[in-house]
PDB file of N, CA, C and O in Angstrom:
ATOM      1  N   MET A   1       4.780 -36.251  -5.385  1.00  0.00           N
ATOM      2  CA  MET A   1       6.165 -35.981  -5.216  1.00  0.00           C
ATOM      3  C   MET A   1       6.091 -34.590  -5.893  1.00  0.00           C
ATOM      4  O   MET A   1       5.279 -34.380  -6.794  1.00  0.00           O
ATOM      5  N   ALA A   2       6.921 -33.675  -5.464  1.00  0.00           N
ATOM      6  CA  ALA A   2       7.062 -32.416  -6.075  1.00  0.00           C
ATOM      7  C   ALA A   2       8.050 -32.393  -7.134  1.00  0.00           C
ATOM      8  O   ALA A   2       7.955 -31.347  -7.775  1.00  0.00           O
ATOM      9  N   ILE A   3       9.101 -33.280  -7.615  1.00  0.00           N
ATOM     10  CA  ILE A   3       9.925 -33.436  -8.513  1.00  0.00           C
ATOM     11  C   ILE A   3       9.084 -34.288  -9.621  1.00  0.00           C
ATOM     12  O   ILE A   3       8.519 -35.352  -9.367  1.00  0.00           O
ATOM     13  N   ILE A   4       9.094 -33.698 -10.787  1.00  0.00           N
ATOM     14  CA  ILE A   4       8.523 -34.272 -12.056  1.00  0.00           C
ATOM     15  C   ILE A   4       9.555 -34.681 -12.933  1.00  0.00           C
ATOM     16  O   ILE A   4      10.356 -33.823 -13.306  1.00  0.00           O
ATOM     17  N   VAL A   5       9.687 -36.010 -13.380  1.00  0.00           N
ATOM     18  CA  VAL A   5      10.781 -36.442 -14.588  1.00  0.00           C
ATOM     19  C   VAL A   5      10.320 -36.360 -15.912  1.00  0.00           C
ATOM     20  O   VAL A   5       9.532 -37.244 -16.248  1.00  0.00           O
ATOM     21  N   ASN A   6      10.647 -35.438 -16.815  1.00  0.00           N
ATOM     22  CA  ASN A   6      10.176 -35.405 -18.067  1.00  0.00           C
ATOM     23  C   ASN A   6      11.018 -36.023 -19.019  1.00  0.00           C
ATOM     24  O   ASN A   6      11.106 -35.500 -20.130  1.00  0.00           O
ATOM     25  N   MET A   7      11.662 -37.072 -18.758  1.00  0.00           N
ATOM     26  CA  MET A   7      12.811 -37.978 -19.468  1.00  0.00           C
ATOM     27  C   MET A   7      11.888 -38.427 -20.678  1.00  0.00           C
ATOM     28  O   MET A   7      12.413 -38.420 -21.792  1.00  0.00           O
ATOM     29  N   ASP A   8      10.819 -38.742 -20.587  1.00  0.00           N
ATOM     30  CA  ASP A   8       9.944 -39.280 -21.991  1.00  0.00           C
ATOM     31  C   ASP A   8       9.560 -38.180 -22.795  1.00  0.00           C
ATOM     32  O   ASP A   8       9.316 -38.431 -23.975  1.00  0.00           O
ATOM     33  N   VAL A   9       9.449 -36.920 -22.370  1.00  0.00           N
ATOM     34  CA  VAL A   9       9.486 -35.777 -23.435  1.00  0.00           C
ATOM     35  C   VAL A   9      10.814 -35.472 -24.176  1.00  0.00           C
ATOM     36  O   VAL A   9      10.856 -35.114 -25.353  1.00  0.00           O
ATOM     37  N   MET A  10      11.742 -35.623 -23.490  1.00  0.00           N
ATOM     38  CA  MET A  10      13.162 -35.591 -24.381  1.00  0.00           C
ATOM     39  C   MET A  10      13.261 -36.959 -24.928  1.00  0.00           C
ATOM     40  O   MET A  10      13.787 -36.860 -26.037  1.00  0.00           O
ATOM     41  N   LEU A  11      13.066 -37.857 -24.728  1.00  0.00           N
ATOM     42  CA  LEU A  11      13.234 -39.146 -25.664  1.00  0.00           C
ATOM     43  C   LEU A  11      12.598 -38.994 -26.836  1.00  0.00           C
ATOM     44  O   LEU A  11      13.199 -39.372 -27.842  1.00  0.00           O
ATOM     45  N   ALA A  12      11.320 -38.441 -26.969  1.00  0.00           N
ATOM     46  CA  ALA A  12      10.618 -38.366 -28.053  1.00  0.00           C
ATOM     47  C   ALA A  12      10.962 -37.194 -29.062  1.00  0.00           C
ATOM     48  O   ALA A  12      10.818 -37.287 -30.281  1.00  0.00           O
ATOM     49  N   ARG A  13      11.437 -36.078 -28.393  1.00  0.00           N
ATOM     50  CA  ARG A  13      12.053 -35.009 -28.845  1.00  0.00           C
ATOM     51  C   ARG A  13      13.159 -35.541 -29.526  1.00  0.00           C
ATOM     52  O   ARG A  13      13.214 -35.269 -30.726  1.00  0.00           O
ATOM     53  N   ARG A  14      14.011 -36.201 -29.074  1.00  0.00           N
ATOM     54  CA  ARG A  14      15.479 -36.917 -29.833  1.00  0.00           C
ATOM     55  C   ARG A  14      14.982 -38.177 -30.670  1.00  0.00           C
ATOM     56  O   ARG A  14      15.701 -38.596 -31.577  1.00  0.00           O
ATOM     57  N   LYS A  15      13.776 -38.785 -30.386  1.00  0.00           N
ATOM     58  CA  LYS A  15      13.421 -39.835 -31.316  1.00  0.00           C
ATOM     59  C   LYS A  15      14.475 -41.000 -30.945  1.00  0.00           C
ATOM     60  O   LYS A  15      15.128 -41.583 -31.810  1.00  0.00           O
ATOM     61  N   MET A  16      14.575 -41.290 -29.498  1.00  0.00           N
ATOM     62  CA  MET A  16      15.293 -41.940 -29.074  1.00  0.00           C
ATOM     63  C   MET A  16      14.769 -42.760 -28.074  1.00  0.00           C
ATOM     64  O   MET A  16      14.153 -42.226 -27.151  1.00  0.00           O
ATOM     65  N   SER A  17      14.955 -44.322 -28.118  1.00  0.00           N
ATOM     66  CA  SER A  17      14.262 -45.194 -27.260  1.00  0.00           C
ATOM     67  C   SER A  17      15.275 -45.186 -25.677  1.00  0.00           C
ATOM     68  O   SER A  17      16.424 -44.895 -25.345  1.00  0.00           O
ATOM     69  N   LEU A  18      14.122 -45.656 -25.089  1.00  0.00           N
ATOM     70  CA  LEU A  18      14.896 -45.897 -23.611  1.00  0.00           C
ATOM     71  C   LEU A  18      15.948 -46.790 -23.557  1.00  0.00           C
ATOM     72  O   LEU A  18      16.808 -46.580 -22.702  1.00  0.00           O
ATOM     73  N   SER A  19      16.083 -47.929 -24.434  1.00  0.00           N
ATOM     74  CA  SER A  19      16.857 -48.934 -24.420  1.00  0.00           C
ATOM     75  C   SER A  19      18.258 -48.123 -25.067  1.00  0.00           C
ATOM     76  O   SER A  19      19.346 -48.303 -24.519  1.00  0.00           O
ATOM     77  N   GLU A  20      18.160 -47.408 -26.023  1.00  0.00           N
ATOM     78  CA  GLU A  20      19.153 -46.867 -26.787  1.00  0.00           C
ATOM     79  C   GLU A  20      19.800 -45.878 -25.532  1.00  0.00           C
ATOM     80  O   GLU A  20      20.984 -45.968 -25.208  1.00  0.00           O
ATOM     81  N   LEU A  21      18.911 -44.991 -24.923  1.00  0.00           N
ATOM     82  CA  LEU A  21      19.737 -44.245 -23.962  1.00  0.00           C
ATOM     83  C   LEU A  21      20.304 -45.008 -22.839  1.00  0.00           C
ATOM     84  O   LEU A  21      21.423 -44.637 -22.485  1.00  0.00           O
ATOM     85  N   ALA A  22      19.726 -46.088 -22.139  1.00  0.00           N
ATOM     86  CA  ALA A  22      20.325 -47.139 -21.514  1.00  0.00           C
ATOM     87  C   ALA A  22      21.817 -47.450 -21.773  1.00  0.00           C
ATOM     88  O   ALA A  22      22.751 -47.391 -20.974  1.00  0.00           O
ATOM     89  N   GLU A  23      21.821 -47.827 -23.194  1.00  0.00           N
ATOM     90  CA  GLU A  23      23.171 -48.164 -23.496  1.00  0.00           C
ATOM     91  C   GLU A  23      24.185 -46.898 -23.713  1.00  0.00           C
ATOM     92  O   GLU A  23      25.382 -47.155 -23.581  1.00  0.00           O
ATOM     93  N   LYS A  24      23.868 -45.747 -23.988  1.00  0.00           N
ATOM     94  CA  LYS A  24      24.483 -44.679 -24.048  1.00  0.00           C
ATOM     95  C   LYS A  24      24.988 -44.172 -23.003  1.00  0.00           C
ATOM     96  O   LYS A  24      26.090 -43.625 -23.035  1.00  0.00           O
ATOM     97  N   VAL A  25      24.261 -44.274 -21.904  1.00  0.00           N
ATOM     98  CA  VAL A  25      24.469 -43.784 -20.584  1.00  0.00           C
ATOM     99  C   VAL A  25      25.393 -45.063 -19.599  1.00  0.00           C
ATOM    100  O   VAL A  25      26.199 -44.814 -18.702  1.00  0.00           O
ATOM    101  N   GLY A  26      25.075 -46.110 -19.978  1.00  0.00           N
ATOM    102  CA  GLY A  26      25.753 -47.211 -19.252  1.00  0.00           C
ATOM    103  C   GLY A  26      25.082 -47.747 -17.992  1.00  0.00           C
ATOM    104  O   GLY A  26      25.656 -48.281 -17.043  1.00  0.00           O
ATOM    105  N   LEU A  27      23.526 -47.479 -18.159  1.00  0.00           N
ATOM    106  CA  LEU A  27      22.891 -47.998 -16.970  1.00  0.00           C
ATOM    107  C   LEU A  27      21.842 -49.065 -17.209  1.00  0.00           C
ATOM    108  O   LEU A  27      21.376 -48.913 -18.338  1.00  0.00           O
ATOM    109  N   THR A  28      21.318 -50.048 -16.593  1.00  0.00           N
ATOM    110  CA  THR A  28      20.360 -50.749 -16.885  1.00  0.00           C
ATOM    111  C   THR A  28      19.120 -50.312 -17.437  1.00  0.00           C
ATOM    112  O   THR A  28      18.681 -49.178 -17.246  1.00  0.00           O
ATOM    113  N   LEU A  29      18.504 -51.245 -18.167  1.00  0.00           N
ATOM    114  CA  LEU A  29      17.067 -50.624 -18.577  1.00  0.00           C
ATOM    115  C   LEU A  29      16.236 -50.553 -17.571  1.00  0.00           C
ATOM    116  O   LEU A  29      15.338 -49.727 -17.736  1.00  0.00           O
ATOM    117  N   SER A  30      16.218 -51.295 -16.311  1.00  0.00           N
ATOM    118  CA  SER A  30      15.329 -51.282 -15.290  1.00  0.00           C
ATOM    119  C   SER A  30      15.666 -50.021 -14.577  1.00  0.00           C
ATOM    120  O   SER A  30      14.754 -49.269 -14.233  1.00  0.00           O
ATOM    121  N   ASN A  31      17.131 -49.685 -14.286  1.00  0.00           N
ATOM    122  CA  ASN A  31      17.211 -48.503 -13.456  1.00  0.00           C
ATOM    123  C   ASN A  31      16.701 -47.226 -14.319  1.00  0.00           C
ATOM    124  O   ASN A  31      16.053 -46.286 -13.857  1.00  0.00           O
ATOM    125  N   LEU A  32      17.077 -47.363 -15.515  1.00  0.00           N
ATOM    126  CA  LEU A  32      16.653 -46.082 -16.236  1.00  0.00           C
ATOM    127  C   LEU A  32      15.136 -45.818 -16.120  1.00  0.00           C
ATOM    128  O   LEU A  32      14.685 -44.702 -15.860  1.00  0.00           O
ATOM    129  N   SER A  33      14.267 -47.072 -16.359  1.00  0.00           N
ATOM    130  CA  SER A  33      12.909 -46.957 -16.134  1.00  0.00           C
ATOM    131  C   SER A  33      12.416 -46.360 -14.646  1.00  0.00           C
ATOM    132  O   SER A  33      11.653 -45.440 -14.355  1.00  0.00           O
ATOM    133  N   ILE A  34      13.111 -47.197 -13.923  1.00  0.00           N
ATOM    134  CA  ILE A  34      12.502 -46.479 -12.419  1.00  0.00           C
ATOM    135  C   ILE A  34      12.789 -44.882 -12.556  1.00  0.00           C
ATOM    136  O   ILE A  34      11.856 -44.118 -12.310  1.00  0.00           O
ATOM    137  N   LEU A  35      14.103 -44.338 -12.956  1.00  0.00           N
ATOM    138  CA  LEU A  35      14.308 -42.902 -13.099  1.00  0.00           C
ATOM    139  C   LEU A  35      13.074 -42.131 -14.010  1.00  0.00           C
ATOM    140  O   LEU A  35      12.547 -41.063 -13.699  1.00  0.00           O
ATOM    141  N   LYS A  36      12.763 -42.937 -15.186  1.00  0.00           N
ATOM    142  CA  LYS A  36      11.806 -42.380 -16.075  1.00  0.00           C
ATOM    143  C   LYS A  36      10.588 -42.195 -15.399  1.00  0.00           C
ATOM    144  O   LYS A  36      10.041 -41.096 -15.492  1.00  0.00           O
ATOM    145  N   THR A  37      10.035 -43.160 -14.682  1.00  0.00           N
ATOM    146  CA  THR A  37       8.598 -43.110 -14.289  1.00  0.00           C
ATOM    147  C   THR A  37       8.502 -42.284 -12.859  1.00  0.00           C
ATOM    148  O   THR A  37       7.467 -42.242 -12.195  1.00  0.00           O
ATOM    149  N   GLY A  38       9.636 -41.687 -12.517  1.00  0.00           N
ATOM    150  CA  GLY A  38       9.533 -40.908 -11.174  1.00  0.00           C
ATOM    151  C   GLY A  38       9.730 -41.686  -9.802  1.00  0.00           C
ATOM    152  O   GLY A  38       9.555 -41.137  -8.714  1.00  0.00           O
ATOM    153  N   LYS A  39      10.160 -43.196  -9.973  1.00  0.00           N
ATOM    154  CA  LYS A  39       9.943 -43.924  -8.522  1.00  0.00           C
ATOM    155  C   LYS A  39      11.354 -43.863  -7.970  1.00  0.00           C
ATOM    156  O   LYS A  39      11.536 -44.373  -6.864  1.00  0.00           O
ATOM    157  N   ALA A  40      12.609 -43.177  -8.745  1.00  0.00           N
ATOM    158  CA  ALA A  40      13.634 -42.948  -8.014  1.00  0.00           C
ATOM    159  C   ALA A  40      13.942 -42.108  -6.812  1.00  0.00           C
ATOM    160  O   ALA A  40      13.568 -40.935  -6.814  1.00  0.00           O
ATOM    161  N   LYS A  41      14.574 -42.589  -5.810  1.00  0.00           N
ATOM    162  CA  LYS A  41      14.782 -41.795  -4.824  1.00  0.00           C
ATOM    163  C   LYS A  41      15.760 -40.568  -4.909  1.00  0.00           C
ATOM    164  O   LYS A  41      15.625 -39.453  -4.405  1.00  0.00           O
ATOM    165  N   ALA A  42      16.646 -41.003  -5.580  1.00  0.00           N
ATOM    166  CA  ALA A  42      17.979 -40.049  -5.937  1.00  0.00           C
ATOM    167  C   ALA A  42      18.395 -40.426  -7.486  1.00  0.00           C
ATOM    168  O   ALA A  42      18.077 -41.399  -8.169  1.00  0.00           O
ATOM    169  N   ILE A  43      19.096 -39.468  -7.735  1.00  0.00           N
ATOM    170  CA  ILE A  43      20.171 -39.489  -8.826  1.00  0.00           C
ATOM    171  C   ILE A  43      21.537 -38.724  -8.616  1.00  0.00           C
ATOM    172  O   ILE A  43      21.728 -37.616  -8.116  1.00  0.00           O
ATOM    173  N   ARG A  44      22.399 -39.600  -9.124  1.00  0.00           N
ATOM    174  CA  ARG A  44      23.718 -39.061  -8.924  1.00  0.00           C
ATOM    175  C   ARG A  44      24.123 -38.124 -10.131  1.00  0.00           C
ATOM    176  O   ARG A  44      23.801 -38.350 -11.297  1.00  0.00           O
ATOM    177  N   PHE A  45      24.840 -37.088  -9.721  1.00  0.00           N
ATOM    178  CA  PHE A  45      25.133 -36.016 -10.656  1.00  0.00           C
ATOM    179  C   PHE A  45      25.886 -36.376 -11.953  1.00  0.00           C
ATOM    180  O   PHE A  45      25.735 -35.732 -12.991  1.00  0.00           O
ATOM    181  N   SER A  46      26.690 -37.419 -11.839  1.00  0.00           N
ATOM    182  CA  SER A  46      27.412 -38.008 -13.026  1.00  0.00           C
ATOM    183  C   SER A  46      26.298 -38.745 -13.959  1.00  0.00           C
ATOM    184  O   SER A  46      26.372 -38.634 -15.182  1.00  0.00           O
ATOM    185  N   THR A  47      25.286 -39.486 -13.352  1.00  0.00           N
ATOM    186  CA  THR A  47      24.370 -39.989 -13.928  1.00  0.00           C
ATOM    187  C   THR A  47      23.253 -38.943 -14.980  1.00  0.00           C
ATOM    188  O   THR A  47      22.749 -39.005 -16.101  1.00  0.00           O
ATOM    189  N   LEU A  48      23.268 -38.190 -14.034  1.00  0.00           N
ATOM    190  CA  LEU A  48      22.313 -36.833 -14.698  1.00  0.00           C
ATOM    191  C   LEU A  48      23.218 -36.389 -15.700  1.00  0.00           C
ATOM    192  O   LEU A  48      22.693 -36.356 -16.813  1.00  0.00           O
ATOM    193  N   GLU A  49      24.549 -35.995 -15.660  1.00  0.00           N
ATOM    194  CA  GLU A  49      25.443 -35.266 -16.627  1.00  0.00           C
ATOM    195  C   GLU A  49      25.367 -36.452 -17.900  1.00  0.00           C
ATOM    196  O   GLU A  49      25.241 -36.040 -19.053  1.00  0.00           O
ATOM    197  N   ALA A  50      25.439 -37.748 -17.664  1.00  0.00           N
ATOM    198  CA  ALA A  50      25.409 -38.455 -18.805  1.00  0.00           C
ATOM    199  C   ALA A  50      24.213 -38.675 -19.678  1.00  0.00           C
ATOM    200  O   ALA A  50      24.211 -38.992 -20.867  1.00  0.00           O
ATOM    201  N   ILE A  51      22.985 -38.406 -18.720  1.00  0.00           N
ATOM    202  CA  ILE A  51      21.760 -38.421 -19.563  1.00  0.00           C
ATOM    203  C   ILE A  51      21.680 -37.193 -20.252  1.00  0.00           C
ATOM    204  O   ILE A  51      21.211 -37.313 -21.384  1.00  0.00           O
ATOM    205  N   CYS A  52      22.018 -35.960 -19.894  1.00  0.00           N
ATOM    206  CA  CYS A  52      21.883 -34.877 -20.474  1.00  0.00           C
ATOM    207  C   CYS A  52      22.850 -34.533 -21.821  1.00  0.00           C
ATOM    208  O   CYS A  52      22.529 -33.756 -22.721  1.00  0.00           O
ATOM    209  N   LYS A  53      24.135 -35.313 -21.739  1.00  0.00           N
ATOM    210  CA  LYS A  53      24.900 -35.381 -22.883  1.00  0.00           C
ATOM    211  C   LYS A  53      24.315 -36.189 -24.097  1.00  0.00           C
ATOM    212  O   LYS A  53      24.283 -35.863 -25.284  1.00  0.00           O
ATOM    213  N   ALA A  54      23.830 -37.410 -23.440  1.00  0.00           N
ATOM    214  CA  ALA A  54      23.247 -38.243 -24.370  1.00  0.00           C
ATOM    215  C   ALA A  54      22.103 -37.820 -25.260  1.00  0.00           C
ATOM    216  O   ALA A  54      21.937 -38.002 -26.466  1.00  0.00           O
ATOM    217  N   LEU A  55      21.175 -37.061 -24.140  1.00  0.00           N
ATOM    218  CA  LEU A  55      20.056 -36.182 -25.026  1.00  0.00           C
ATOM    219  C   LEU A  55      20.164 -34.866 -25.400  1.00  0.00           C
ATOM    220  O   LEU A  55      19.206 -34.144 -25.677  1.00  0.00           O
ATOM    221  N   ASP A  56      21.437 -34.511 -25.413  1.00  0.00           N
ATOM    222  CA  ASP A  56      21.869 -33.023 -25.657  1.00  0.00           C
ATOM    223  C   ASP A  56      20.644 -32.035 -24.886  1.00  0.00           C
ATOM    224  O   ASP A  56      19.780 -31.495 -25.577  1.00  0.00           O
ATOM    225  N   CYS A  57      20.673 -31.905 -23.699  1.00  0.00           N
ATOM    226  CA  CYS A  57      19.856 -30.962 -22.873  1.00  0.00           C
ATOM    227  C   CYS A  57      20.381 -30.676 -21.550  1.00  0.00           C
ATOM    228  O   CYS A  57      21.395 -31.229 -21.126  1.00  0.00           O
ATOM    229  N   GLN A  58      19.717 -29.830 -20.893  1.00  0.00           N
ATOM    230  CA  GLN A  58      20.032 -29.254 -19.760  1.00  0.00           C
ATOM    231  C   GLN A  58      19.039 -30.165 -18.668  1.00  0.00           C
ATOM    232  O   GLN A  58      17.957 -30.644 -19.009  1.00  0.00           O
ATOM    233  N   PRO A  59      19.631 -30.300 -17.300  1.00  0.00           N
ATOM    234  CA  PRO A  59      19.001 -30.915 -16.236  1.00  0.00           C
ATOM    235  C   PRO A  59      17.625 -30.279 -16.192  1.00  0.00           C
ATOM    236  O   PRO A  59      16.722 -31.081 -15.958  1.00  0.00           O
ATOM    237  N   GLY A  60      17.255 -28.982 -16.369  1.00  0.00           N
ATOM    238  CA  GLY A  60      16.055 -28.582 -16.240  1.00  0.00           C
ATOM    239  C   GLY A  60      15.008 -28.832 -17.276  1.00  0.00           C
ATOM    240  O   GLY A  60      13.846 -28.428 -17.231  1.00  0.00           O
ATOM    241  N   ASP A  61      15.601 -29.595 -18.276  1.00  0.00           N
ATOM    242  CA  ASP A  61      14.786 -30.171 -19.338  1.00  0.00           C
ATOM    243  C   ASP A  61      14.171 -31.502 -18.935  1.00  0.00           C
ATOM    244  O   ASP A  61      13.128 -31.904 -19.450  1.00  0.00           O
ATOM    245  N   ILE A  62      14.800 -32.142 -18.052  1.00  0.00           N
ATOM    246  CA  ILE A  62      14.383 -33.515 -17.596  1.00  0.00           C
ATOM    247  C   ILE A  62      13.702 -33.438 -16.113  1.00  0.00           C
ATOM    248  O   ILE A  62      12.789 -34.206 -15.810  1.00  0.00           O
ATOM    249  N   LEU A  63      14.172 -32.534 -15.283  1.00  0.00           N
ATOM    250  CA  LEU A  63      13.650 -32.429 -14.001  1.00  0.00           C
ATOM    251  C   LEU A  63      12.961 -31.194 -13.745  1.00  0.00           C
ATOM    252  O   LEU A  63      13.560 -30.141 -13.965  1.00  0.00           O
ATOM    253  N   GLU A  64      11.562 -31.179 -13.227  1.00  0.00           N
ATOM    254  CA  GLU A  64      10.850 -30.137 -13.183  1.00  0.00           C
ATOM    255  C   GLU A  64      10.288 -29.973 -11.652  1.00  0.00           C
ATOM    256  O   GLU A  64      10.060 -31.044 -11.091  1.00  0.00           O
ATOM    257  N   TYR A  65      10.068 -28.948 -11.004  1.00  0.00           N
ATOM    258  CA  TYR A  65       9.743 -28.889  -9.568  1.00  0.00           C
ATOM    259  C   TYR A  65       8.260 -28.395  -9.722  1.00  0.00           C
ATOM    260  O   TYR A  65       7.962 -27.384 -10.357  1.00  0.00           O
ATOM    261  N   GLN A  66       7.452 -29.127  -9.145  1.00  0.00           N
ATOM    262  CA  GLN A  66       5.948 -28.512  -9.016  1.00  0.00           C
ATOM    263  C   GLN A  66       5.697 -28.736  -7.471  1.00  0.00           C
ATOM    264  O   GLN A  66       5.950 -29.799  -6.902  1.00  0.00           O
ATOM    265  N   PRO A  67       5.170 -27.615  -6.856  1.00  0.00           N
ATOM    266  CA  PRO A  67       4.583 -27.828  -5.366  1.00  0.00           C
ATOM    267  C   PRO A  67       3.710 -28.800  -5.207  1.00  0.00           C
ATOM    268  O   PRO A  67       2.875 -29.023  -6.083  1.00  0.00           O
ATOM    269  N   ALA A  68       3.777 -29.588  -3.964  1.00  0.00           N
ATOM    270  CA  ALA A  68       2.577 -30.603  -3.833  1.00  0.00           C
ATOM    271  C   ALA A  68       1.366 -29.791  -3.332  1.00  0.00           C
ATOM    272  O   ALA A  68       1.419 -28.931  -2.453  1.00  0.00           O
ATOM    273  N   GLN A  69       0.192 -30.206  -4.056  1.00  0.00           N
ATOM    274  CA  GLN A  69      -0.980 -29.837  -3.564  1.00  0.00           C
ATOM    275  C   GLN A  69      -1.310 -30.364  -2.151  1.00  0.00           C
ATOM    276  O   GLN A  69      -1.064 -31.459  -1.646  1.00  0.00           O
ATOM    277  N   SER A  70      -2.061 -29.065  -1.558  1.00  0.00           N
ATOM    278  CA  SER A  70      -2.500 -29.482  -0.510  1.00  0.00           C
ATOM    279  C   SER A  70      -3.937 -29.502   0.039  1.00  0.00           C
ATOM    280  O   SER A  70      -4.167 -29.982   1.149  1.00  0.00           O
TER     281      SER A  70
END
């Protein structure tokens, strides 16, 4: 997939656990885990906004585009 999720990097920088982020954002731990591992097919802007607010970051700090290797 060409979209890379760097949520684990931001969690480490903020010294925050995934379960703590899930509580702050209002998502289940399993849904947040699916997003973190890059297995999610979509993300709502409201969810992205809540994650950015909780981690005090920009969407580009979490999501990265890398062209697919052919």
